[in-house]
C-alpha positions, 0 to 999 in steps of 0.5 A: 824380699827387704834384705835389711828384715829377712828372717835368715840374717844373724842380726845382733843388735848393740843398741840404737842409733841414740847410743851410738858416739857422737858425730860432730858436725865440724868433722862431717866429711858431707853435710847432712843430707835433708833432701829425703822425700821423694815424689810418689809420680818419679821412677821409684816405688813408694818407699821413699826414705828414712828418718833416723833418730838420735845422731845419725838422724838424716845420714843413711837413706833407703830406697827401693827402685826396680824392685831392689833396696839400695842404701846410702850412707851420707856421712862417708864420702866413699860410699854417699850419692846423692837421690833425687827424681829421675837420678838413682844411683845403685851402692852396688857400684861402690862395691858396697855389701847389700845383703848386710847393710851398708858397708863402707869398703875403706872404712870397714864399718857399717850399719844394720838396718831395721824397718818400721813405718810412719806417714808424713804428709803426702809421702811414706817414710820408713824409719830405720833404727841403726845397728853399728857393726865392724864387718860385712858378716854380722857378729859379736860386737865388743868394745874394741869396735867402739875403740876402732870407731873413735880412733877413726874420729881422731884420725878424721879430726886431724885431716885436712877436710877443707878439700872436701865440699858437696859442689865444686865450681871451677871459675868464679866469673860471671855464671860461677859466683852465681851459682855459688851464691844460689847453692850456698844459701842452702845451709847444710850445702858446702861449695867451693869455687876455684878461681885462678885470679884473686881480688880486685875489689880495690882495683881502680882499673875495675871499678872506675865506670870510665875505665874500660880497657884499662885492664886489658893486658894487665895480669887480670887479663887472660889475653888468650891468643888464636891462631893465625887468622886464615881469612882474616888478614892472617894475623893472630888475635887477642880474646880478652876474659877476666882473671879474677874473682867476678871473671870478664864481668870486671873488665868488659864494657858493662852494657847491659843488654839481653836478646831478641825474644826469638833468638831464646825461643830458638834454643827450645826449637832446636831441643832445649825443652824448657828453655825460651824467653818466658821461662828465662825472662823470670831470671833476667829479672831475678838476677837484677836491681834496676837503679830507676833514672834520677830526673836528670838522667831522664832529661839525658836519655835514660828510659825504661819499662818497669816491667821488664827490670828486677827490683831486688836482684844482686846485680845493680843496672842503671845508668852512669851518674853522669850520662852525656850532654842532654842535647845529644839524643835528640839529634841522634834520633832524628838522625836515625829516623831519617835512615829508617830506624826507630827509638827503642825506650827499653831493648830489655824486653825482647825487642831490640831493634831500634836506637837506645839508651842502654843501662850498665852494670853500674853501682850509681851511689857508689859511682863504681862497676858492679860486677858478678863479685860485687853483686853475688860474692862479696856481700856474702863472703862470710858464709861459712859453707862457701869458700873461694879457692883463688890463685888456684888452676883447675888441671881437670876433673877427677873421676870415681874407679867404677866402670859404670855406664855414665862418668861420676866425677869425684872432684877437680885437680888443681895447682895451687900455691902449695902445688898439685892437689884435688879439691872433691866434690861429694855432689857435683863438679860445675864448670864455669870457665868460660868459652875458652877454658870449660871445653879445654877442661873437659878434654883434658878430663877425657871428654871430647873427641877420641882423635883430639885425646889420642894425640896426647894419650888422654883416655877417653871417658865420654866420646863427645866429638863436638866439644871445643867445636862450634866456636862463634865470636863476632868482629868489632871495628869502628869509624871516628871523627873530629867533634865540633863540639865538647861532650861531658858524661859517659854515653851509653847510646846504641843502635841495633838495626836489622838486615832490612834496615842495614841493606834496604832494597837490596835486602832481598838479593842478600838474603837469596845469596845467602839462602843459596850458600848455606849448604856450602857453609855446612859442608865447609865446617864439617870438613874443617872439624874432620867430620866432628860436626855433621854437615846435616846439623851445622846446615839446620843451624845455619838455617835457623840462623838464616830465619832470624836474620831474614825472617825474624828480622832480629838486630843484625849489627850493633853500633855503639855511639861514644860522643867523648870530649872533642871526638865521636867515635863509634864501635860496631860489629855484626851480630851473627855471623856465619863463621864457626871454629873451634877450640882444642887442647895441644897437651895433656898439660893444661898449663899449655895453651890451647888452640883457639880458631873463631875462623874469623871471616871464613865466608865471605858474607861475614866479611861483606856484612862488616863491610856494609854495616861500615857503610852504614855508619858512615852513612849515619854521620853523614846524615844531619843533624849528626852530620853538624856534629862532627868534622873530618872522618879520622878512621878510616879516613877518606884517603884509606876509603874514599866514599864511593870505595869498592868492595875490595877497599872496604874489606881490605880495611876491614880485615886490617882493623878488625879485633875480636868482640870478646863475645865467644860462645858454644864450644859445648853447646846445650843441644841434643846430642844427636844434633851435635850437643855436649850438654843437655837441658839440664846442662850436664854433660852427656854421658856423666852423672854429675858434671855441668857446664854452666857458662856462654860456651853452652850457648848454642848460638851467638846473641844480640845482646851483651852477654853478661845479661843472659849468662846471669839469668842462664846461671840463676835459672841453672841454680834452680835446676840444680837445687831441684835435684836435691830438694823436693 
């Protein structure tokens, strides 16, 4: 029987909702929830919601689930929780008295509900009249109730409600600002973004389109330090990441290339239903606005297929206002054609192999970098429901005290200019702090491997042993030459050869050697993680990676060609290394740096691949007509690495000259839980009701494109997934 309408209840009506004291919008702790219609094909019975008259309209939600009635007060944060298809939260978990209406266990006031019914479209609605009372036991209500009610309203007005939001996003970078922008499109939703950095809108180290590297080592660079690299020369490496509104998109190389279709399809193949190239491609387009090249830019090599690109997305992509001399591309094309690498007009349609002139994330007219902040935040900074809390560090997620089967986040503890505080979230906490921070925050919050957490006396909220594991990064090296000409403008030339094009006639032998080593790789990764990564899961991942490289023939390396001034240099990196590392906390104190170990060159194949790509690059520079454009080799130089140098000589040079490519992924992988996943295909952290991760840490495998493009697309799709939870 409906407990709100049973005849035995001792109801004492005091008036309709329209007669209650006015509830002013500016003192609401959470905004009015409009998402009350529940599809009839969901797990709930067809008693979907209520529609209240008067000032309390859209405040109280009542629904029936598994034969029980449940009620939620959407104004009081102590008893509210969003309802959506597939996500039902029993208010009894908050200790609310169900038999006599709904009661806030903190405030002490509650509502009694009577029933009526109305039809609206394809949904059935229950219309409830609200009766205010003071205690869980129905009884007489007098003027004292109204006085206490008014006192509470006055007290609420005097409190600082600026720390209460619907969604709290940790990290105002590439992914976080996308989520913040899209969620704040909903006028009844409040969004806060916690960002350790500040505005760099007028920072010339950021905005200058030729300024790559200028921000490195400054206050806007996290400059994470790795552990000593056992397999890669023994020294530490610096991993760059942006500490600013806009995140790493403010300091990266601005290159805009996506991924090979087979790589994105692999996400679904391993169990992430709905994540494939066809589902992500519209979001690549949604996030971008192609600036169609001018006739001069076309003459200098800019090319595209219009169907691959968005027309009115936030992120402007295009070619630099001043591109490299128009004579350069034909000579590069002829050179690489002789090496068996074709020209690729546009690498952003899912087929990347070839020589290409890729676009950048630039605003051509303004001649500035177009980072995530310029795209997703600054044009919208005046939204009243969107706030960036800058110069503030997230310490950990704060959990509700209920002991339910899933952990419920209620906010984030932060350290800001005024000390330690809490930013409260009534709906969700979303971690978008990057591959080198989000998994650390999970561990600090009690989500991770108990063996790691116990070292620092952190109570385990959710046991996920793979948090912080599966760290993958690429290694960057380069060759440089004296130039025989003067080159002006900004080059955007990239060669993306496959394994067959790199290894030539030896590719079958290399493939056989790698395939025979996969089981050893898996055992080594499992051993390194002390069993946190299961050997069978590592082996399956390596087999998939092998198939991508040697069967699907995705790009094996990227070679960036940089004719600038009187020199001609190149940077290159093998795209899919097998080495796996980790990142873990070293203290319960969030201000202490984590232990970051990418395990560069953990496997000989990764080191050999780096050396082989270097030989390929040298071969290209020795092939006409490119050979006619350069003079003496400056790095590594013939003295250091002679023309017919042995493998050990090449590998020694690589280990002494490589750096991180600043593309870390995988530390909170989107995979089925039994395959080592940290988040599911809804990007929700396993074992939690309302914590998601949306950044590069969820990418289960390394990609062949630059990460920024895919992170924008993933965050756009994630935004729609989140919206669908609250809007039917």
